[in-house]
C-alpha positions in Angstrom: 93.4 128.9 112.5 90.3 131.3 113.5 89.0 133.9 110.6 87.0 137.1 111.1 84.0 136.9 109.1 85.1 139.0 105.7 88.6 137.5 105.8 86.4 133.4 105.5 84.4 135.0 102.5 86.7 136.6 100.5 89.0 133.5 100.6 86.0 131.4 99.8 85.4 133.6 96.7 88.6 133.7 95.1 87.1 129.8 94.7 83.7 130.3 93.6 84.1 131.1 89.1 81.9 135.1 87.8 79.0 133.5 85.9 79.6 132.9 82.1 82.7 130.7 83.7 83.4 127.2 83.2 85.2 124.6 85.0 88.4 124.4 83.4 88.5 120.5 84.9 85.9 119.2 82.7 87.1 120.4 79.5 89.9 120.1 77.4 91.7 117.0 75.5 91.9 114.6 79.5 88.2 115.0 80.9 86.6 113.5 77.9 86.7 109.4 77.6 88.4 110.2 73.4 91.3 110.8 75.9 93.6 108.5 74.6 92.4 109.3 71.0 93.0 113.0 71.1 96.9 112.0 72.7 97.3 110.3 70.2 96.6 112.8 68.0 98.0 115.7 69.3 100.9 113.5 70.4 101.0 112.5 66.3 100.4 116.7 65.7 103.9 117.6 67.2 105.2 114.4 66.4 106.1 112.8 69.7 106.8 109.2 70.3 104.0 107.6 70.9 103.9 106.4 75.4 105.3 103.2 75.5 103.1 100.8 76.3 103.2 97.5 78.0 103.3 93.5 76.1 100.7 91.7 77.3 102.2 88.7 78.7 99.5 85.6 77.5 100.2 84.1 81.2 98.3 86.1 84.0 99.6 87.7 87.1 99.2 85.7 89.9 97.2 87.5 92.4 98.0 88.0 96.5 95.3 86.6 98.5 94.1 88.5 101.7 95.2 86.3 104.5 92.5 87.5 106.7 88.6 86.7 104.2 91.0 85.5 101.8 89.8 87.8 98.9 91.8 88.8 96.4 94.3 91.5 97.2 94.5 94.6 95.1 98.0 96.1 94.6 97.8 99.4 95.1 101.6 100.6 95.2 105.7 98.2 95.1 108.2 100.1 96.4 111.3 99.6 94.7 113.9 97.5 96.7 116.3 100.8 96.9 113.5 103.0 98.9 111.3 102.2 101.7 108.3 103.5 102.7 108.0 106.4 104.7 107.1 105.9 108.4 104.3 108.2 110.5 105.9 110.6 111.9 107.5 110.7 116.1 104.8 111.3 118.3 104.9 115.0 120.2 105.5 114.5 124.1 102.9 117.1 125.7 106.1 119.6 125.9 106.5 120.0 122.3 109.8 117.8 122.0 110.0 114.6 120.2 109.9 110.7 121.8 113.6 109.1 120.9 
């Protein structure tokens, strides 16, 4: 997308805060190291059920190892059986049509 200089500056300045304002994401219930305490207190004041906690198991979970280097792999996401991960979009041909 190509923009004129004045339009670019206008859009850029929409993200700049006026003097005296602070970014909200650095404040509030979820911002500090005491977020668990803050959320627990908010749940208690609102009379909401506590967050579900998993019971610790006695046995450590077996960690898969990397087939290349043998290091421990970290599981980032596990898909349920009924859901398959999305495939990347098909590549487009020079004519703009998708390959079969």
